[in-house]
N, C-alpha and C positions, 0 to 999 in steps of 0.2 A: 310980550307977543300976544296978539289977540286970538280969538277962537278960530277965525277964518285962516289965519297964518298957520296955526297948528294943524288944522284940517288939511290944508294944502301940503304941508310938510309930511304928514302921515300918509296921505294918498300917494305922493311922489315916491316916498321910500318904499311903499308896497309895490308900485309899478317897477321900480328899479330892480327889486328882487325877482319880479316876474320876468323882466328882460334878461336877466342873467341868473339862471337857476343854480349855478355853481356857487353863488354868493351865500346861499342858505346853509351851507355845510361848514363845520368847524375847520379852522386852518391848523394843520399840524404845527407844533412848536418849532421855531427856527433852530437850525443846527448847522455848524460849519461844514458838515459832510453831506448835507442834503443836496441831492440832485434834483428830484422832482417828486410829485405824488399824483395819484389818480383817484378821482372820486366818481361815483356813478349815481344816476338819478334814483336808483332803487333803494338806497339807504345811505346813512352817513358814514359807514365804515370806509376807511381810506387805506389805499395801498401806497406805501412809502418806499422810495428808492434812494438809498444812501450810498455814498462811496464807501468801499471797504478798503481802508488804508492799513498799510503795514506799520510796524514800529518806526520805520524810517520815513514815514509820511509820503509813501508812494502807493499807487494803486496795487492791490493784491493781484498778482499776475494770474492766479488760478481762479479767482472769484472777485472781480473788481467792483461789483455792485451787490449790496445787501438789500433784499426786498422783504418787507414784512407788512402786517396789518397794524393799524390803530383802530380798534373796535369801538368807535364812538357810539354805535348803536347799542352797546352793552355797558361796560364800565369804563370805557376809554383805555382799556389795557392794550399793551403791545403784544402781538401774537405772530408767530412764524407762519408762513404759507404752508398749506398742506402740499404733499407731493403732486397731487392732481392740479392744484392751483399754480404751482411753480412750473409744471411741465406743459400745461395746456392753456392757461389763461394769462397769468401775470408774470410768468418767468421770462427771462432774457437769455439770448444766446450772445456771447461775446467772444471775440477773437482779437489777439494782439495785432496792432498795425505795425508791420515791419519797418516802414519808413519813418515812424515817429516813436520816440522813446516813451514808455509808460502811457500809451494811448490805446484804446480798444474800440473796435467797430462792433456793432451789434444790431439786434432787432428784437422786437417782442415776439415771443413764440406764437401768440395768437394773431399777430398782424405783421407779416414779414415784408410788406411792400415798401416801408420807409426805414432805411437804416440810420443809425445814430452813431455818435462818437462820444465816448466817455474819456476824459483826460483831466489834467490839472492845467489851469490857466497860467499866465505869466506870474501871478502872485502866489501860486501853489494851491489855489482854491479848486476843489473838484467841480466840474461842470459836465452836463450832458448836452451836446449839440445835436439838434433834431431838425429835420426839414419842416419849416413853417413858412408858408407862402413861397415855396421853391428855393429857400435859402437856409443854410444851417444857422440856427438861432439857439440861444441857451434856453432849454426847456425848463419851465418852472412848475407847471401843473397841467393836468389833463382832466377834462370833464367828459364823461360818456353818458349820453342819453340812451337809456335802454327801454325797449318795448317788451314787457313781460306778459302781454295779453294773450299770447299764443303758447302752445306746448313748449316750443323752443324759444328762448329769449333772442331778440335780435337788436342790433345797434341802429338807432335812428340817426345819430350824428356824433361826432367827436369834436370837442373844442380844445384847441391847443393854446396855451398861454406861455409866453416867454419874453426874453429880452434880446435885443440886437447886441451882439458881442462887441461891436465897434462903437455904436452911438449910446448904448444903454437904454434906448427907448423901448417901451413895451410893444410887443407884437402879439398878434392874435390870428388864428385861422380856425374856421369851422369846415369840416369835410364829412362826407358820407362814405364810409368804407365800402 
């Protein structure tokens, strides 16, 4: 490869990371119980949402989702949310869906406008179905662009990344709350 080709490759890879700021953060390790994770523009620390399964491989009826930090900005350690983080920012409200066995409807306590469903798919894999582009899709990750230039931080936009449950194709939506 000549110098010009290397320069073009380098410049294009830099432009790609600018086009998608979420790509600059570490990806949490794969897990068979992973539902999705949230990353914010302010730092690399990641909020992870895993299915909380019982010994019989069903969702725990009292607490179907386990939410915690991976502190990439520190030593990469796993850490539980504080009470304030769980009740105001990153926590979830979930309630059993009466018409469907072992499925839960819920919403983020910090953003109640979009409800989601947590359940096991036909293969027994935990999934979170979240409205992306007006349709329930399998949510994989969320990126939140935060403006911290004022006394109170505000959200510029939210990027949702997921998969279509029927076709398996990647889906994406950016919205401003």
